[in-house]
C-alpha positions as CSV (number, residue, x, y, z in Angstrom):
1,X,143.0,142.1,-19.9
2,X,139.9,144.2,-20.3
3,X,138.2,142.4,-17.5
4,X,141.1,143.1,-15.2
5,X,141.0,146.8,-16.1
6,X,137.2,146.9,-15.7
7,X,137.5,145.2,-12.3
8,X,140.1,147.8,-11.2
9,X,137.9,150.7,-12.4
10,X,134.9,149.3,-10.6
11,X,136.9,148.7,-7.4
12,X,138.3,152.3,-7.5
13,X,134.7,153.6,-8.1
14,X,133.4,151.7,-5.1
15,X,136.3,153.0,-2.9
16,X,135.6,156.6,-4.1
17,X,131.9,156.4,-3.4
18,X,132.6,154.8,0.0
19,X,135.0,157.5,1.0
20,X,132.6,160.2,-0.2
21,X,129.9,158.7,2.0
22,X,132.3,158.6,4.9
23,X,133.3,162.2,4.4
24,X,129.7,163.3,4.1
25,X,128.9,161.4,7.3
26,X,131.8,163.1,9.1
27,X,130.7,166.5,7.9
28,X,127.2,165.9,9.2
29,X,128.6,164.9,12.6
30,X,130.8,168.0,12.8
31,X,127.9,170.2,11.7
32,X,125.7,168.7,14.4
33,X,128.4,169.1,17.0
34,X,128.9,172.7,16.0
35,X,125.1,173.4,16.1
36,X,124.9,171.8,19.6
37,X,127.8,173.9,20.8
38,X,126.2,177.1,19.6
39,X,122.9,176.2,21.2
40,X,124.7,175.5,24.4
41,X,126.4,178.8,24.3
42,X,123.1,180.6,23.8
43,X,121.7,178.7,26.7
44,X,124.6,179.7,28.9
45,X,124.2,183.4,28.4
46,X,120.4,183.2,28.9
47,X,120.7,185.2,32.1
48,X,120.2,188.8,33.2
49,X,122.8,191.2,32.2
50,X,122.6,193.7,35.1
51,X,123.9,197.1,35.9
52,X,123.2,198.6,39.3
53,X,123.1,202.2,40.4
54,X,122.1,204.3,43.4
55,X,120.4,207.7,43.4
56,X,119.5,210.1,46.2
57,X,117.3,213.2,46.1
58,X,115.4,215.5,48.4
59,X,111.9,216.7,47.5
60,X,109.6,219.3,49.2
61,X,105.9,218.4,48.9
62,X,103.3,221.1,49.4
63,X,99.5,221.0,49.1
64,X,97.1,223.8,49.8
65,X,93.3,223.5,50.1
66,X,90.9,226.5,49.9
67,X,88.0,226.4,52.3
68,X,84.9,228.4,52.7
69,X,85.1,230.1,49.4
70,X,88.9,230.9,49.6
71,X,88.4,232.5,53.0
72,X,90.7,230.0,54.6
73,X,93.7,228.1,53.3
74,X,94.7,224.8,54.9
75,X,98.2,223.7,54.0
76,X,100.2,220.6,54.4
77,X,103.9,220.0,53.5
78,X,106.7,217.5,54.0
79,X,110.4,217.2,53.3
80,X,111.0,213.9,51.6
81,X,114.4,212.2,51.3
82,X,114.6,209.4,48.7
83,X,117.3,206.8,48.3
84,X,116.7,204.5,45.3
85,X,118.5,201.4,44.1
86,X,118.2,201.1,40.3
87,X,118.8,198.0,38.2
88,X,118.9,197.7,34.4
89,X,118.8,194.3,32.9
90,X,118.5,192.3,29.7
91,X,116.7,189.0,30.0
92,X,118.7,187.1,27.4
93,X,116.6,184.0,27.9
94,X,114.0,185.9,25.8
95,X,116.3,186.4,22.8
96,X,114.9,185.2,19.5
97,X,117.2,183.5,17.0
98,X,117.4,181.0,14.1
99,X,120.1,178.4,13.5
100,X,120.5,177.8,9.8
101,X,122.6,174.7,9.4
102,X,122.5,174.7,5.6
103,X,124.2,178.1,5.4
104,X,126.0,177.8,8.8
105,X,124.4,181.0,10.0
106,X,123.2,182.1,13.5
107,X,120.5,184.7,13.0
108,X,119.6,186.8,16.0
109,X,116.1,188.0,15.3
110,X,115.4,190.2,18.3
111,X,116.9,191.2,21.6
112,X,114.5,192.1,24.5
113,X,114.4,195.7,25.6
114,X,116.1,196.6,28.8
115,X,114.2,196.2,32.1
116,X,114.5,199.1,34.5
117,X,113.6,198.5,38.1
118,X,113.5,201.3,40.6
119,X,113.3,200.5,44.3
120,X,113.0,203.8,46.2
121,X,113.1,204.2,50.0
122,X,111.2,207.2,51.4
123,X,112.0,209.1,54.5
124,X,109.6,211.9,55.6
125,X,110.8,214.9,57.6
126,X,109.2,218.0,58.9
127,X,105.7,216.8,58.2
128,X,103.1,219.5,58.8
129,X,99.4,219.4,58.2
130,X,96.4,221.5,59.2
131,X,93.5,219.9,60.9
132,X,91.3,220.5,57.9
133,X,93.9,219.2,55.4
134,X,95.5,216.0,56.7
135,X,97.9,213.7,54.8
136,X,96.0,211.0,52.9
137,X,96.9,208.0,50.8
138,X,96.6,210.1,47.6
139,X,99.3,212.5,48.9
140,X,101.8,209.7,49.3
141,X,100.9,208.3,45.8
142,X,101.5,211.8,44.3
143,X,104.9,211.9,46.0
144,X,105.8,208.5,44.7
145,X,104.7,209.4,41.2
146,X,106.7,212.6,41.2
147,X,109.8,210.8,42.6
148,X,109.5,208.1,39.9
149,X,109.4,210.7,37.1
150,X,112.3,212.5,38.5
151,X,114.4,209.4,39.0
152,X,113.7,208.2,35.4
153,X,115.0,211.5,34.1
154,X,118.2,211.1,36.2
155,X,118.6,207.5,34.9
156,X,118.3,208.7,31.3
157,X,120.9,211.4,31.9
158,X,123.3,209.0,33.6
159,X,125.7,206.4,32.2
160,X,123.6,203.6,33.7
161,X,121.9,202.5,30.4
162,X,125.1,202.8,28.4
163,X,126.9,200.6,31.0
164,X,124.1,198.1,30.6
165,X,124.5,198.1,26.8
166,X,128.2,197.5,27.2
167,X,127.5,194.5,29.3
168,X,125.1,193.3,26.6
169,X,127.6,193.7,23.9
170,X,130.1,191.8,26.0
171,X,127.7,188.8,26.1
172,X,126.8,189.1,22.3
173,X,130.5,189.1,21.5
174,X,130.7,185.5,22.8
175,X,128.3,184.6,20.0
176,X,130.6,186.2,17.4
177,X,133.8,184.6,18.7
178,X,132.2,181.2,18.8
179,X,130.5,181.3,15.3
180,X,133.6,182.8,13.7
181,X,135.8,180.1,15.2
182,X,133.5,177.4,13.8
183,X,133.3,179.0,10.3
184,X,129.8,180.2,10.8
185,X,128.2,183.6,10.2
186,X,126.5,185.7,12.8
187,X,123.6,187.9,11.6
188,X,121.5,190.5,13.5
189,X,118.6,192.3,12.1
190,X,119.3,191.0,8.6
191,X,123.0,192.2,8.5
192,X,126.1,190.0,8.8
193,X,128.5,190.8,11.6
194,X,132.0,190.7,10.1
195,X,134.0,192.4,12.8
196,X,133.5,192.2,16.6
197,X,133.6,196.0,16.7
198,X,130.4,196.2,14.6
199,X,128.5,195.0,17.7
200,X,129.0,198.4,19.3
201,X,126.9,200.1,16.6
202,X,123.9,197.7,16.6
203,X,120.5,199.3,17.3
204,X,119.2,197.7,20.4
């Protein structure tokens, strides 16, 4: 009788160990599948998040040169019309992250800064120059530099950068939705993201 009971106990123990191994193997497969899915999602959003804008402005350029000990003043001037296309982008292929399978955590370590590209088109009107003070390459460079400074101020004062950040948050929310649905945790800058609304307050 004891041998029968012992045999039954051993058989149950073997079945229990076998099932535990099977469950552990299934968990490992699911974990790997989830990890691959998260990595694929990161790869899919590795694109530029772009916001575009258009700016126009009119500048008056003047330059005066004193000659012969300030006896003569040679002037040149031009009316410059600038039309500029501006793009603001985040290259998400440069995002740095860690995937911790042991704690089921996706850690976003850093997000690249926005890339601002300004493509101005210059049109010159009413160009006037004295014979002794002609337009040179340095004049056009000065005009371009002044225009760039002015356009950057307008960009900072506009909603363009905010719109770009909103597009970025929209992409990052895909990470939260995916990790949350798989039972994973999303972290950024050392802090866990527990609600999708928290993405709006992240320091980019």
